[in-house]
C-alpha positions in Angstrom: -4.9 6.5 -26.4 -8.5 6.6 -25.2 -9.0 7.6 -21.6 -11.9 7.4 -19.0 -11.7 10.5 -16.7 -13.4 8.7 -13.9 -11.0 5.7 -13.6 -7.8 6.6 -15.4 -4.9 8.1 -13.4 -2.6 9.6 -16.0 0.6 11.5 -15.5 2.5 13.0 -18.4 6.1 13.1 -17.2 6.9 16.6 -18.0 3.7 18.5 -17.7 3.6 19.6 -14.1 4.0 23.3 -13.6 6.6 23.0 -10.8 9.2 21.6 -13.1 10.3 24.9 -14.5 13.1 26.2 -12.3 15.1 25.1 -9.3 16.3 27.5 -6.6 19.7 27.2 -5.0 19.0 25.3 -1.8 20.6 22.8 0.5 18.9 19.4 0.0 18.1 17.0 2.7 19.7 13.9 1.0 20.8 10.6 2.3 22.4 7.6 0.5 20.2 5.4 -1.8 17.9 2.8 -0.2 -7.2 -20.8 -31.5 -6.1 -24.4 -31.1 -7.0 -26.8 -28.2 -4.2 -29.4 -28.7 -2.1 -31.1 -26.1 -0.1 -29.4 -23.4 3.3 -30.2 -24.8 2.6 -28.9 -28.4 4.8 -25.7 -27.9 7.2 -26.9 -25.4 10.8 -25.9 -26.3 14.2 -26.3 -24.7 14.2 -24.5 -21.4 17.2 -22.3 -21.1 18.0 -19.2 -19.2 18.2 -17.4 -22.6 20.7 -14.8 -21.2 18.1 -13.2 -18.9 19.1 -12.1 -15.4 17.5 -13.7 -12.4 13.9 -12.4 -12.3 13.7 -12.1 -8.4 12.5 -8.7 -7.1 15.1 -8.7 -4.3 17.8 -6.8 -6.2 15.4 -3.8 -6.6 15.8 -3.0 -2.9 19.1 -1.2 -3.6 18.1 0.5 -6.9 17.0 4.1 -7.1 13.3 4.6 -7.4 12.7 0.7 -7.4 13.7 0.6 -3.7 10.9 2.7 -2.5 8.5 -0.1 -1.8 9.2 -3.6 -0.5 7.2 -6.1 -2.6 7.2 -9.9 -2.3 6.3 -10.4 -5.9 7.5 -9.0 -9.2 10.8 -9.2 -11.0 14.1 -7.3 -11.0 15.0 -4.2 -13.0 17.9 -6.1 -14.4 15.6 -8.7 -15.9 13.4 -6.0 -17.5 16.5 -4.4 -19.0 17.5 -7.7 -20.5 14.1 -8.1 -22.1 14.4 -4.7 -23.6 17.8 -5.5 -25.1 16.3 -8.6 -26.7 13.1 -7.3 -28.1 13.4 -3.4 -28.6 16.9 -3.2 -29.7 16.1 -1.9 -33.2 13.3 0.4 -32.4 13.4 4.1 -31.8 12.9 5.3 -28.2 10.2 7.9 -28.7 7.9 5.6 -30.7 7.9 2.7 -28.3 5.1 1.9 -25.9 5.9 -0.7 -23.2 3.0 -2.3 -21.3 2.7 -4.2 -18.0 -0.9 -5.4 -17.5 -0.1 -6.3 -13.9 2.3 -3.6 -13.1 2.5 -4.0 -9.3 4.8 -1.3 -7.9 6.1 -0.3 -11.4 9.4 -2.0 -12.1 8.6 -2.4 -15.8 7.3 1.2 -16.1 10.2 2.7 -14.4 12.7 0.9 -16.6 10.6 2.0 -19.7 10.9 5.6 -18.8 14.7 5.3 -18.1 15.1 3.8 -21.6 12.9 6.6 -23.2 9.9 4.4 -23.8 6.3 5.3 -23.2 5.3 3.3 -20.2 1.8 2.0 -19.6 0.6 -0.1 -16.7 -2.7 -1.6 -15.3 -2.9 -2.4 -11.6 -6.1 -3.3 -9.7 -4.6 -3.0 -6.2 -4.9 0.7 -5.3 -1.9 0.6 -3.0 0.3 -0.9 -5.7 -1.1 1.6 -8.2 -0.2 4.4 -5.9 3.4 3.1 -5.9 3.6 2.9 -9.6 1.9 6.2 -10.1 4.2 8.0 -7.6 7.2 6.7 -9.5 5.7 7.9 -12.8 5.1 11.3 -11.3 8.5 11.6 -9.7 10.4 13.1 -12.6 8.0 16.1 -12.7 8.2 16.8 -9.0 10.3 19.8 -8.0 13.1 18.6 -5.6 13.0 22.0 -3.9 9.3 21.8 -3.3 9.5 18.3 -2.1 12.4 19.1 0.2 10.5 22.0 1.6 7.6 19.7 2.4 9.9 17.2 4.1 11.4 19.9 6.3 7.9 21.1 7.2 6.9 17.5 8.0 9.8 17.0 10.3 9.1 20.4 12.1 5.4 19.5 12.4 6.1 16.1 13.8 8.7 17.3 16.3 6.8 20.4 17.4 4.2 20.6 20.1 0.7 19.4 19.2 -1.0 22.6 20.4 -4.4 20.9 20.4 -4.3 20.0 16.6 -6.9 17.5 15.7 -5.5 14.1 14.6 -6.5 12.0 11.7 -9.1 9.3 12.6 -8.1 5.7 12.3 -10.1 3.6 9.8 -13.4 2.7 11.4 -13.8 -0.8 9.9 -10.2 -1.9 10.0 -9.9 -4.8 12.4 -6.9 -6.8 13.6 -6.4 -9.7 16.1 -4.3 -7.5 18.3 -4.0 -3.7 18.2 -2.2 -2.9 14.8 -0.2 -0.1 16.3 1.0 0.4 19.8 -0.7 3.2 21.7 2.2 5.6 21.5 3.0 4.7 17.9 -0.6 5.2 16.8 -0.7 8.7 18.1 2.3 9.7 16.0 0.9 7.8 13.0 -2.4 9.7 13.2 -0.5 13.0 13.4 1.6 12.1 10.4 -1.5 11.2 8.4 -3.1 14.5 9.3 -0.1 16.3 7.7 0.0 14.1 4.7 -3.8 14.6 3.9 -3.3 18.3 4.0 -0.6 18.4 1.3 -2.1 20.3 -1.6 0.2 19.2 -4.4 -1.1 15.7 -5.6 2.2 14.3 -6.7 3.9 15.3 -3.5 0.9 14.0 -1.4 1.4 10.7 -3.3 5.0 10.5 -2.4 4.3 11.1 1.2 1.5 8.6 1.2 3.8 6.1 -0.4 6.6 6.7 2.1 4.1 6.1 5.0 2.6 3.0 3.3 5.9 1.5 2.6 7.1 1.6 6.3 3.8 1.4 8.3 3.9 -2.4 8.9 7.5 -2.1 10.3 6.1 0.4 12.8 3.2 -1.8 13.8 2.5 -5.0 15.8 2.5 -7.0 12.5 5.2 -8.3 10.1 5.5 -9.8 6.7 6.9 -13.3 7.0 6.2 -13.4 4.0 2.4 -13.0 4.5 1.0 -10.5 6.9 1.1 -12.0 10.5 1.2 -10.5 13.9 4.6 -10.1 15.5 3.8 -12.6 18.3 2.8 -15.2 15.7 6.3 -15.1 14.3 8.1 -15.0 17.6 8.5 -11.2 18.0 7.3 -9.0 20.8 4.7 -6.4 20.4 5.8 -2.7 20.5 3.9 0.1 22.2 6.0 2.7 20.5 8.0 3.0 17.3 10.4 5.5 15.7 7.6 6.9 13.4 9.2 10.2 12.6 12.7 8.9 12.1 11.5 6.0 9.8 9.3 8.1 7.6 11.9 10.8 7.3 14.6 8.3 6.2 12.3 7.0 3.5 11.4 10.6 2.3 15.1 11.6 2.2 16.0 8.5 0.1 13.1 9.4 -2.2 14.4 12.9 -2.6 17.8 11.7 -3.4 16.4 9.4 -6.1 14.2 12.0 -7.6 17.3 14.3 -8.1 19.0 11.3 -9.8 15.9 10.5 -11.9 15.6 14.1 -13.2 19.1 14.0 -14.3 18.7 10.7 -16.0 15.6 11.9 -17.9 17.2 15.1 -19.1 18.8 13.2 -22.0 15.5 12.6 -23.6 14.5 16.2 -24.0 10.7 16.3 -24.3 10.7 12.9 -22.6 8.4 9.8 -22.6 5.1 9.5 -20.9 4.1 7.4 -18.0 0.6 6.2 -17.4 -1.0 4.0 -14.6 -4.5 2.8 -14.9 -6.1 1.6 -11.7 -8.3 -1.0 -13.1 -8.4 -4.6 -14.3 -6.5 -5.2 -17.5 -9.4 -7.3 -18.8 -11.0 -3.8 -19.4 -8.0 -2.6 -21.4 -10.0 -1.9 -24.5 -11.8 0.9 -22.7 -8.6 2.8 -22.2 -6.1 2.0 -25.0 -6.3 1.6 -28.8 -6.2 -1.7 -30.5 -2.7 -2.8 -31.7 -0.9 0.1 -29.9 1.6 -1.7 -27.8 5.2 -2.6 -28.9 6.2 -4.8 -26.0 4.6 -6.4 -23.0 6.7 -7.4 -19.9 4.7 -8.7 -17.1 4.1 -11.3 -14.5 0.5 -12.2 -13.6 -0.4 -13.4 -10.2 0.7 -17.0 -9.7 -1.5 -20.0 -9.0 -0.3 -20.1 -5.4 -3.1 -18.1 -3.6 -0.8 -15.4 -2.3 -3.4 -13.0 -1.3 -2.2 -9.5 -2.5 -5.3 -7.7 -1.4 -5.4 -9.1 2.2 -1.6 -8.7 2.6 -2.0 -5.0 1.7 -5.1 -4.5 3.8 -3.4 -2.2 6.3 -2.3 0.2 3.6 -5.6 0.1 1.8 -7.6 1.0 5.0 -5.1 3.4 6.5 -4.5 5.3 3.3 -8.3 5.5 2.7 -8.4 3.4 -0.5 -11.1 1.3 1.1 -13.3 2.1 4.1 -15.6 -1.0 4.4 -15.0 -4.7 4.0 -17.4 -5.0 1.0 -14.9 -2.6 -0.9 -12.2 -5.1 -0.2 -14.4 -8.0 -1.3 -14.9 -6.2 -4.7 -11.2 -6.1 -5.3 -10.9 -9.8 -4.4 -13.5 -10.8 -6.9 -12.1 -8.7 -9.7 -8.5 -9.8 -9.1 -6.9 -11.9 -11.8 -7.5 -15.6 -11.0 -9.7 -14.7 -8.0 -8.6 -16.3 -4.8 -9.2 -19.8 -3.3 -11.2 -18.1 -0.5 -13.6 -16.5 -3.1 -14.4 -19.6 -5.1 -13.9 -22.6 -2.9 -17.5 -22.9 -1.7 -19.1 -22.5 -5.2 -20.6 -25.3 -7.2 -17.9 -26.9 -9.4 -16.8 -24.4 -12.0 -16.1 -25.4 -15.6 -13.4 -24.3 -18.1 -14.5 -21.8 -20.8 -12.4 -23.7 -23.4 -11.5 -27.2 -24.4 -8.1 -28.4 -23.1 -8.2 -32.2 -22.4 -5.0 -32.5 -20.5 -5.8 -29.5 -18.2 -9.2 -30.9 -17.7 -7.7 -34.2 -16.6 -5.5 -32.4 -14.0 -8.5 -30.5 -12.7 -10.5 -33.6 -12.4 -7.7 -35.3 -10.5 -7.4 -32.4 -8.0 -11.2 -32.4 -7.5 -11.1 -36.1 -6.6 -8.5 -35.7 -3.8 -9.4 -35.2 -0.1 -13.1 -35.1 -0.8 -13.7 -35.7 2.9 -12.2 -32.3 3.7 -15.1 -30.4 2.2 -14.3 -26.9 1.2 -10.6 -27.5 2.2 -10.4 -30.5 -0.1 -9.9 -30.9 -3.8 -13.2 -29.3 -4.9 -12.2 -25.9 -3.6 -8.7 -26.1 -5.1 -10.1 -27.2 -8.5 -12.5 -24.3 -8.5 -9.5 -22.0 -7.9 -7.6 -23.6 -10.8 -10.5 -23.3 -13.2 -11.0 -19.5 -12.3 -7.3 -19.0 -12.8 -7.2 -20.5 -16.3 -10.4 -18.9 -17.4 -8.8 -15.6 -16.6 -5.6 -16.6 -18.3 -7.5 -17.3 -21.5 -9.3 -14.0 -21.3 -5.9 -12.3 -20.6 -4.4 -13.8 -23.8 -7.4 -12.6 -25.8 -7.0 -9.0 -24.6 -3.3 -9.1 -24.9 -3.5 -10.1 -28.6 -5.9 -7.2 -29.2 -3.6 -4.5 -27.8 -0.3 -5.8 -29.2 1.0 -4.5 -32.5 1.7 -7.1 -35.2 5.3 -8.4 -35.1 5.6 -7.5 -31.4 6.5 -9.6 -28.4 5.1 -10.3 -25.0 7.3 -11.8 -22.2 5.3 -13.2 -19.4 6.9 -14.6 -16.3 5.0 -17.4 -14.6 5.6 -20.0 -12.0 4.4 -23.6 -12.0 2.0 -24.6 -9.2 1.4 -27.6 -7.0 -2.2 -28.1 -5.8 -3.1 -31.2 -3.7 0.2 -32.7 -4.7 -0.5 -32.3 -8.4 2.0 -30.2 -10.5 0.4 -27.8 -12.9 2.8 -26.6 -15.7 1.5 -23.0 -16.0 4.0 -22.1 -18.8 2.8 -24.8 -21.1 -0.9 -24.1 -20.6 -0.3 -20.4 -21.0 1.4 -21.2 -24.3 -1.5 -23.3 -25.5 -4.1 -20.7 -24.5 -2.0 -17.9 -26.3 -2.1 -19.9 -29.5 -5.9 -19.8 -29.4 -5.6 -16.0 -29.8 -3.0 -15.6 -32.5 0.0 -15.5 -30.3 2.9 -17.9 -31.1 5.3 -19.2 -28.5 8.8 -18.3 -29.6 10.5 -19.8 -26.4 10.1 -20.8 -22.9 13.1 -19.9 -20.7 13.6 -21.1 -17.2 14.7 -18.0 -15.2 14.7 -19.4 -11.7 15.2 -23.1 -10.7 14.1 -22.5 -7.1 11.4 -20.1 -6.2 11.3 -17.7 -3.3 8.1 -17.7 -1.2 7.4 -21.4 -1.8 6.1 -21.6 1.7 2.9 -20.1 0.4 2.0 -23.4 -1.3 4.1 -25.8 0.8 1.6 -27.1 3.2 0.6 -30.8 3.0 -3.0 -29.9 2.1 -1.8 -28.0 -1.0 1.2 -29.9 -2.1 0.3 -33.4 -0.9 2.4 -35.4 1.6 4.3 -37.3 -1.1 4.8 -34.5 -3.7 8.4 -34.1 -4.8 7.8 -31.5 -7.6 9.9 -28.4 -7.5 8.7 -24.9 -7.9 10.4 -22.9 -10.7 9.8 -19.7 -12.8 9.9 -19.4 -16.5 9.6 -16.5 -19.0 7.1 -17.4 -21.8 7.9 -15.4 -25.0 5.0 -14.8 -27.2 4.9 -13.2 -30.6 2.0 -11.8 -32.5 2.1 -12.5 -36.2 
């Protein structure tokens, strides 16, 4: 695999020096937390296909997976089902599993646990941190991590003695104070400790522990998008159990790391885990052509859930972005863009010929024209951007997949201005343009969680009766 030193963040699972020997200690451990034909040309019978429900929720109780709450993504059981269908006959050490939109790393973790090399792309720096920390975890010394946890607790419970605090992010703005006054003082003290940790993988674990709980300690809440507590009927909080909450997360992570190291011992030399903090469209800069055995992924849905804005607190407070223009760059480079980034542009055009999709876009553009940027024109631009990126994704996917290999892509249908858009069918058609055949389309969820994101009358249309579902599109490279 080729690698760019500037952008790539690579971790070979068993190469860190502190893996060598564990002392006899008492651990601080708690219990686990081509062809431009019609849309329907490749439509096949929609069945579950034996796959487990794809919802991420089950991960909340699974070791390693439970470290970060995440509204999107799929379950570890679903990934295991995919492996059993499409890697059964292959040797573990020679298999590379790719997730082009790896999020917090579900596919990657399961890949390592099965002995496969795991490769992920993730443009959101906070999500990339989560995936990278999980890849690094097997090489972290439990005794060293435990020692750092003990020092953190002592530091936070000790007297300040005039120690300088970390500074809050200068350009981070919120409608009400993000943290209560007493909570913020403890938050800044915790960040000072975290930033001083000299072992990068352990610093990543502490940063992730902080990032995963910080909203629960704030005056904001995920319901499911980021909102102030008063906006969802909750009172603000001047103080919060900062030390107790972060400590509980760190202890759960330690418990999981001990479990993970034991699980990975059966592979001897072990597989490799790699996270690339960049857009998958640039994959050819990082990996060889036809080097991937299986893809398991779920691109952002056409529902305008704003991953960048909803992780804005973590991005600013963990120092991934410092100014709004850095946030804007991430929004523009994100797969499918966002409605907010394209709604005011002149009408955008598809980069390929697809008559039925074009008719849907034209219909959306003609609705609510009196609403200006909030009417059909803005949503049509959003759909065009999304499918142009989908076509490019299929092109890059075909380039990196080995011949005779599969890609399983979980997508959800969408409803814009009351018009249903069958994402799975369109993805299938676009894939065929790039030498990827559709073997099947399985319905994996008949009712979608988070439907409120697209349920307003402006997006759905007052009379829309369409239902949101998720499907797994199984592609095959000849």
